[in-house]
Phi, psi and omega in degrees: 000130181284168179298320179294322178296319178299318180298317179297319180297318177297318179296320180295317180296318179297319179294320181294320179295318180294325184277343183295141182292151178295143179298153184249129177280318182218114182297342177288331176225075190296341180264001183254154181090157187215145183262158167102349182205168175226127181276140174246339183201143171240136172236114182251129178236100194232159171229134179233128177258112186297315187296329183255358187048054183243122179245131180211148176159206184226155172235127174246119190243123178261128185211172174226141180285143179260348179202175173302135190224124173242325179232137177210170183229157168235151175280130178201129184293155183291346179284349179260128180257127182263126180253339180207143177221139168221153176231118185054040176082359183243145175288137179288168176296327183199147166216147178202157179249132180197136174060035179077016180232143166262109183265124182240126177246122182277163179275351174207162184281135172266134179286163175299139179086007180279144176282142176231132168245111185256124181248129179227124173256131187207166179199167178163183175253094187292146173211165183295157175268132179281130183221178172306326193260015184103190179277130181231149176116216184284126186223135175286141169256180179297332176206069182149204183204158172218160172242122173245094196275342187286134356263344188220040183264354183298323183292351177288346183219352172203149179289135188197172167264092194270077175213142185299336180287348181259105181247146182206168171270163186220144163238123184239117177245123183228128178256131180223167173299140190301330177297342186264149173255135178249133180240129174224180184287147172094199183272133172287108184262345180201143175217111185236131179253129178203133174050047176079005178239153172240131177255117180255133180235124180241145177238118176252101186280324184290139178304130189222138175289147186299326182291345180266001175272134187222162174221128181234123183230128181188177175278077189247153167244151181253140180223132175281142177257133185267168172061036177244140179291346179233136177306130182224144175221154174246139178236117188198166174295144182303329185293342184260000186300318184295312180292324177300315181301329177277310188291327183254015187299331184265012178299317176301322176294324177297316180300317180298317179296314185290325174298321178294318185275321190255349183104179184305144174302132193280359184240146180276344188263003179087196189228134180239134173248123177255132173241118182283162177282346178263159170285145175236141181297315179221152172285169182212157182254151169219172182293113179077002184221144167236144183240125178239159175265169178301331179293343177275357172249081184254000180082004183237009181055032183284352180250020187295325179295325178290325177298316177296319182301309183294322177297317182298332180297339178299330174270310190254097181124313183271310177279299174268107187249138175301130180292335178216155188290341179296339180265031184299337178299336177294340174267301193280324176297321180289317179294322176296318179294328177297326174302314182292324178293322175296315178301314182298326184263004182233021175094005179263191176303149179285166177299324178296321179292320177296316181301317181290324178297313182283331176298318179299320181288323182290337180298331183272358181262164180305139180261062185229017183251129176260111189302321182283351180200071189286348185089151187299324181291334185250012185289342175249019177293143181300336178295329176297317181295309186286316180292325176298318177295319177299321178302316178294323181293319177297318177301318179300319179294318182295316188257352177088157185300315183301310181293323182297312182284333172294320177298315181297321178290325175296319181297312182289336178277314185294322185250023181303127180055036181223189178237157185209161178252164173304318179300329177294319179292319180299315180296321180289321179299328182299333181289343183252010182244144178268357178218166182296135177264007185303317178299322179298310182295322179300316184285319189266329182258324192244015174233144182279327181293133180289121181288164169295149181273000000 
């Protein structure tokens, strides 16, 4: 081979390498998640101006390299402009934002196992990210803001490794105009008022997926809820306090029941319910927080099943999190079944009656959904919720109540503040069964046709 041929060969290899697509962590969200490092902590120091929808501040990210690293990325929406980056106190050779990523190139290679402290200064006018499932992430309200992060909205307001398998602790410091209250995950460790602004500082110690980190800003008042085995508070506009007291009155009893059935509440800082002054199409969960709209306080307790559903996510989805989005039934099927358990234990229809009612409805819908792998467009389809709950009900019938609830407590303990796969649940369930559960899983998880109940 001549020298010129070698040069051409090298150029071809380089071009092919450059043209090859980036590896995918999760095919359900192929542009999310990042290789080469693991984050252990985020520290956000931010200021938000409600009137201008302007967010500015810094993110300090503590991580460790998993391999030799010269170039790496963070997820960050194009609405955020990055003005400064440093890694371990040094400016990188290059950084740029493109395609929802902050790409950082170091001036030298870091070895595997090296500590990284990544500092990012950024600002912008945050807005939701457009997805299959609607707009997710940072959203303006009529007088305030909220973050609805599931499944990939965290990057709309801070640089991160935005995938559920990446869990870390957080410190969130947010400055707002003083009439507003700011709510974030974890314990409120500091509240300082100065020059017409209030600086709120929260500490979230438990490992948390980025999509479960939230920020809620509004003209809110805070109220403690009594008679709960776990500290609970409500944060809402004063005008909704009366209807809230009626509609959410049985929340402490829900908490007591779920602690009994699912095991200890997984967070040390308690539980917060935020009710916005705006209507919301659906409520949503965050770590230690559930967010409802004003329409969920109608004075008729018409949203009680949703209240149970969001509370149950603190165990199923927030503490025990699916390692990949195809296993979303581990979140939604379990939370939906918790609705039925609350009904069964509070004088409503039994779980068996709910299962039969929804089974009748699902028979008339398309039989094209695979519960263990519904596909990205259908992962929030109501069939995932209902069929997932039915799967758990059938399992409960097969192994009996004692074994079933022992299994749930084992599951929430074994994978507490961690991630898991469907196969992990199948393997654990086998320990509580006197016969093979393979036919059950084949029919309910791995077949599209709806089985008989």
